C-alpha positions, 0 to 999 in steps of 0.5 A: 863159682864152680858149677857142674851138672850131675845125674843120668844122661837126659836127667842132669841137674845143676850143682855147685862145688863149695870151698871144701870141694863138696857138691851141693844141689842147686835144684831148689835154689833155681825154682822160680828163677826166670833168668836163662841159664848161664846168663849174667843175671843167672850167674849173679843169682847163684853167686849170691847164694850162701853155699853152706845153705845148699843141700849136699847130694845125698848119694853118688851120681854121674858127673855130666858135662857142666852145661846142657848140650850146646847149640854150637860146639865150635873148635879152633884148629892149629892154634898153638904154633908148636902143635902146628909144627909137630903135625906138619901144619902151617901157622894160620893167618886167621883162626881155623874154625870147624864144628864138632858134631853134637853127638860127640858131646859127652861127660868128663868121666864117660867112656870114650868109644874107639870107632870101629876100624879106627887105628889113629884115635888121638887126644887133644886137651883144650881150654873151653870157652862157654858163652853166656850171652848171645854173641853176634858181630861182637868186638874184641874189646867187648868179647869177654862180656859174652863169656860165662866161664871156662871148662876143660875139653878134649877134642878127641880126633881120629887122624885117618878119618880127619886127614886121609879120608877126603873132605873136611876134618869133620869125619875125624872130629865128630864121632860119638864121645869125641867131645868130653867137657868138664867136670866144671864150668868155672865162672870167668870171675875166677879165671882172671887171665885165661891166657896163662893156664897150664893144660895137660894130658896123661895116657896110662900114667905117662904125661904126653901133653904139657902146655900153657894157653899163653902160647896160643896163636889167637887168644880168647878175646880174638876167638870169641869176636872172630867166631861171632862174625860167622856164627851167632853164638848162644848161651851154653855154646862152647869154643874149644880153643886149640891144643898144645903139642904132645898129641899122639900124631906128633910123637917121634919116631912113630906116632902113638894112638889110642886103643881100647882098654886105656886110661886118659887124664886130661886137665886145665889148671883150675878147671878140673881134670877128666878121667876116662877109659877107652872102649871099643865102639 
């Protein structure tokens, strides 16, 4: 299934995309259902609904992030060897974990705000893994049992704040709107191999990133298991699994960074494409 959420900020509702690409409301279908959102029982309930019986949306609506604001927005650094090389980083021996501020969480078509004084705002398309079942100390063999589905994520980053302002990466990762998610949550049954998905970024119509998840240093199973050894993951939590090469920081001979007034498109194969403008904060 392709699930989404629609509506103004703070008033989002669940929807489903049918085989014809039309959005249908799940509001009535979820009335009286007691299961937790994104749990296996919840997804099973929705999977049994005949899509043609669900009402179409009656008007245009904002498409929001396809999950409610998570408890944990976990990111993995330098998880593609070729991206590590282009940024001058070493391939890590263990996954690099950092947390993205929840104020960064935003929708797939919402404007991206360039922070005041920023000169090095950058893009990072990533495969997002959405947790469906509470995960704590899970094994790698069982890791996918805890996954509800997958989504497109852009780990927007301000490189000067991240690398030149002392401390950890958080200052460059958690600015408002720096975590667009969606447009869809695609349930895991429709993504049989998360380690073979193309992902890309276009800036003002120029393709900047072209990658495939098969070149990850640490795959999805490893990451879910590994993160759960340190952070208890809850339904709706996101793990953004790292970015392939082609970020602005790595462009030669001179890096290229974002400024207000540009258009970005970011996508992952089968999971949908984000499109947004950059504006001044």
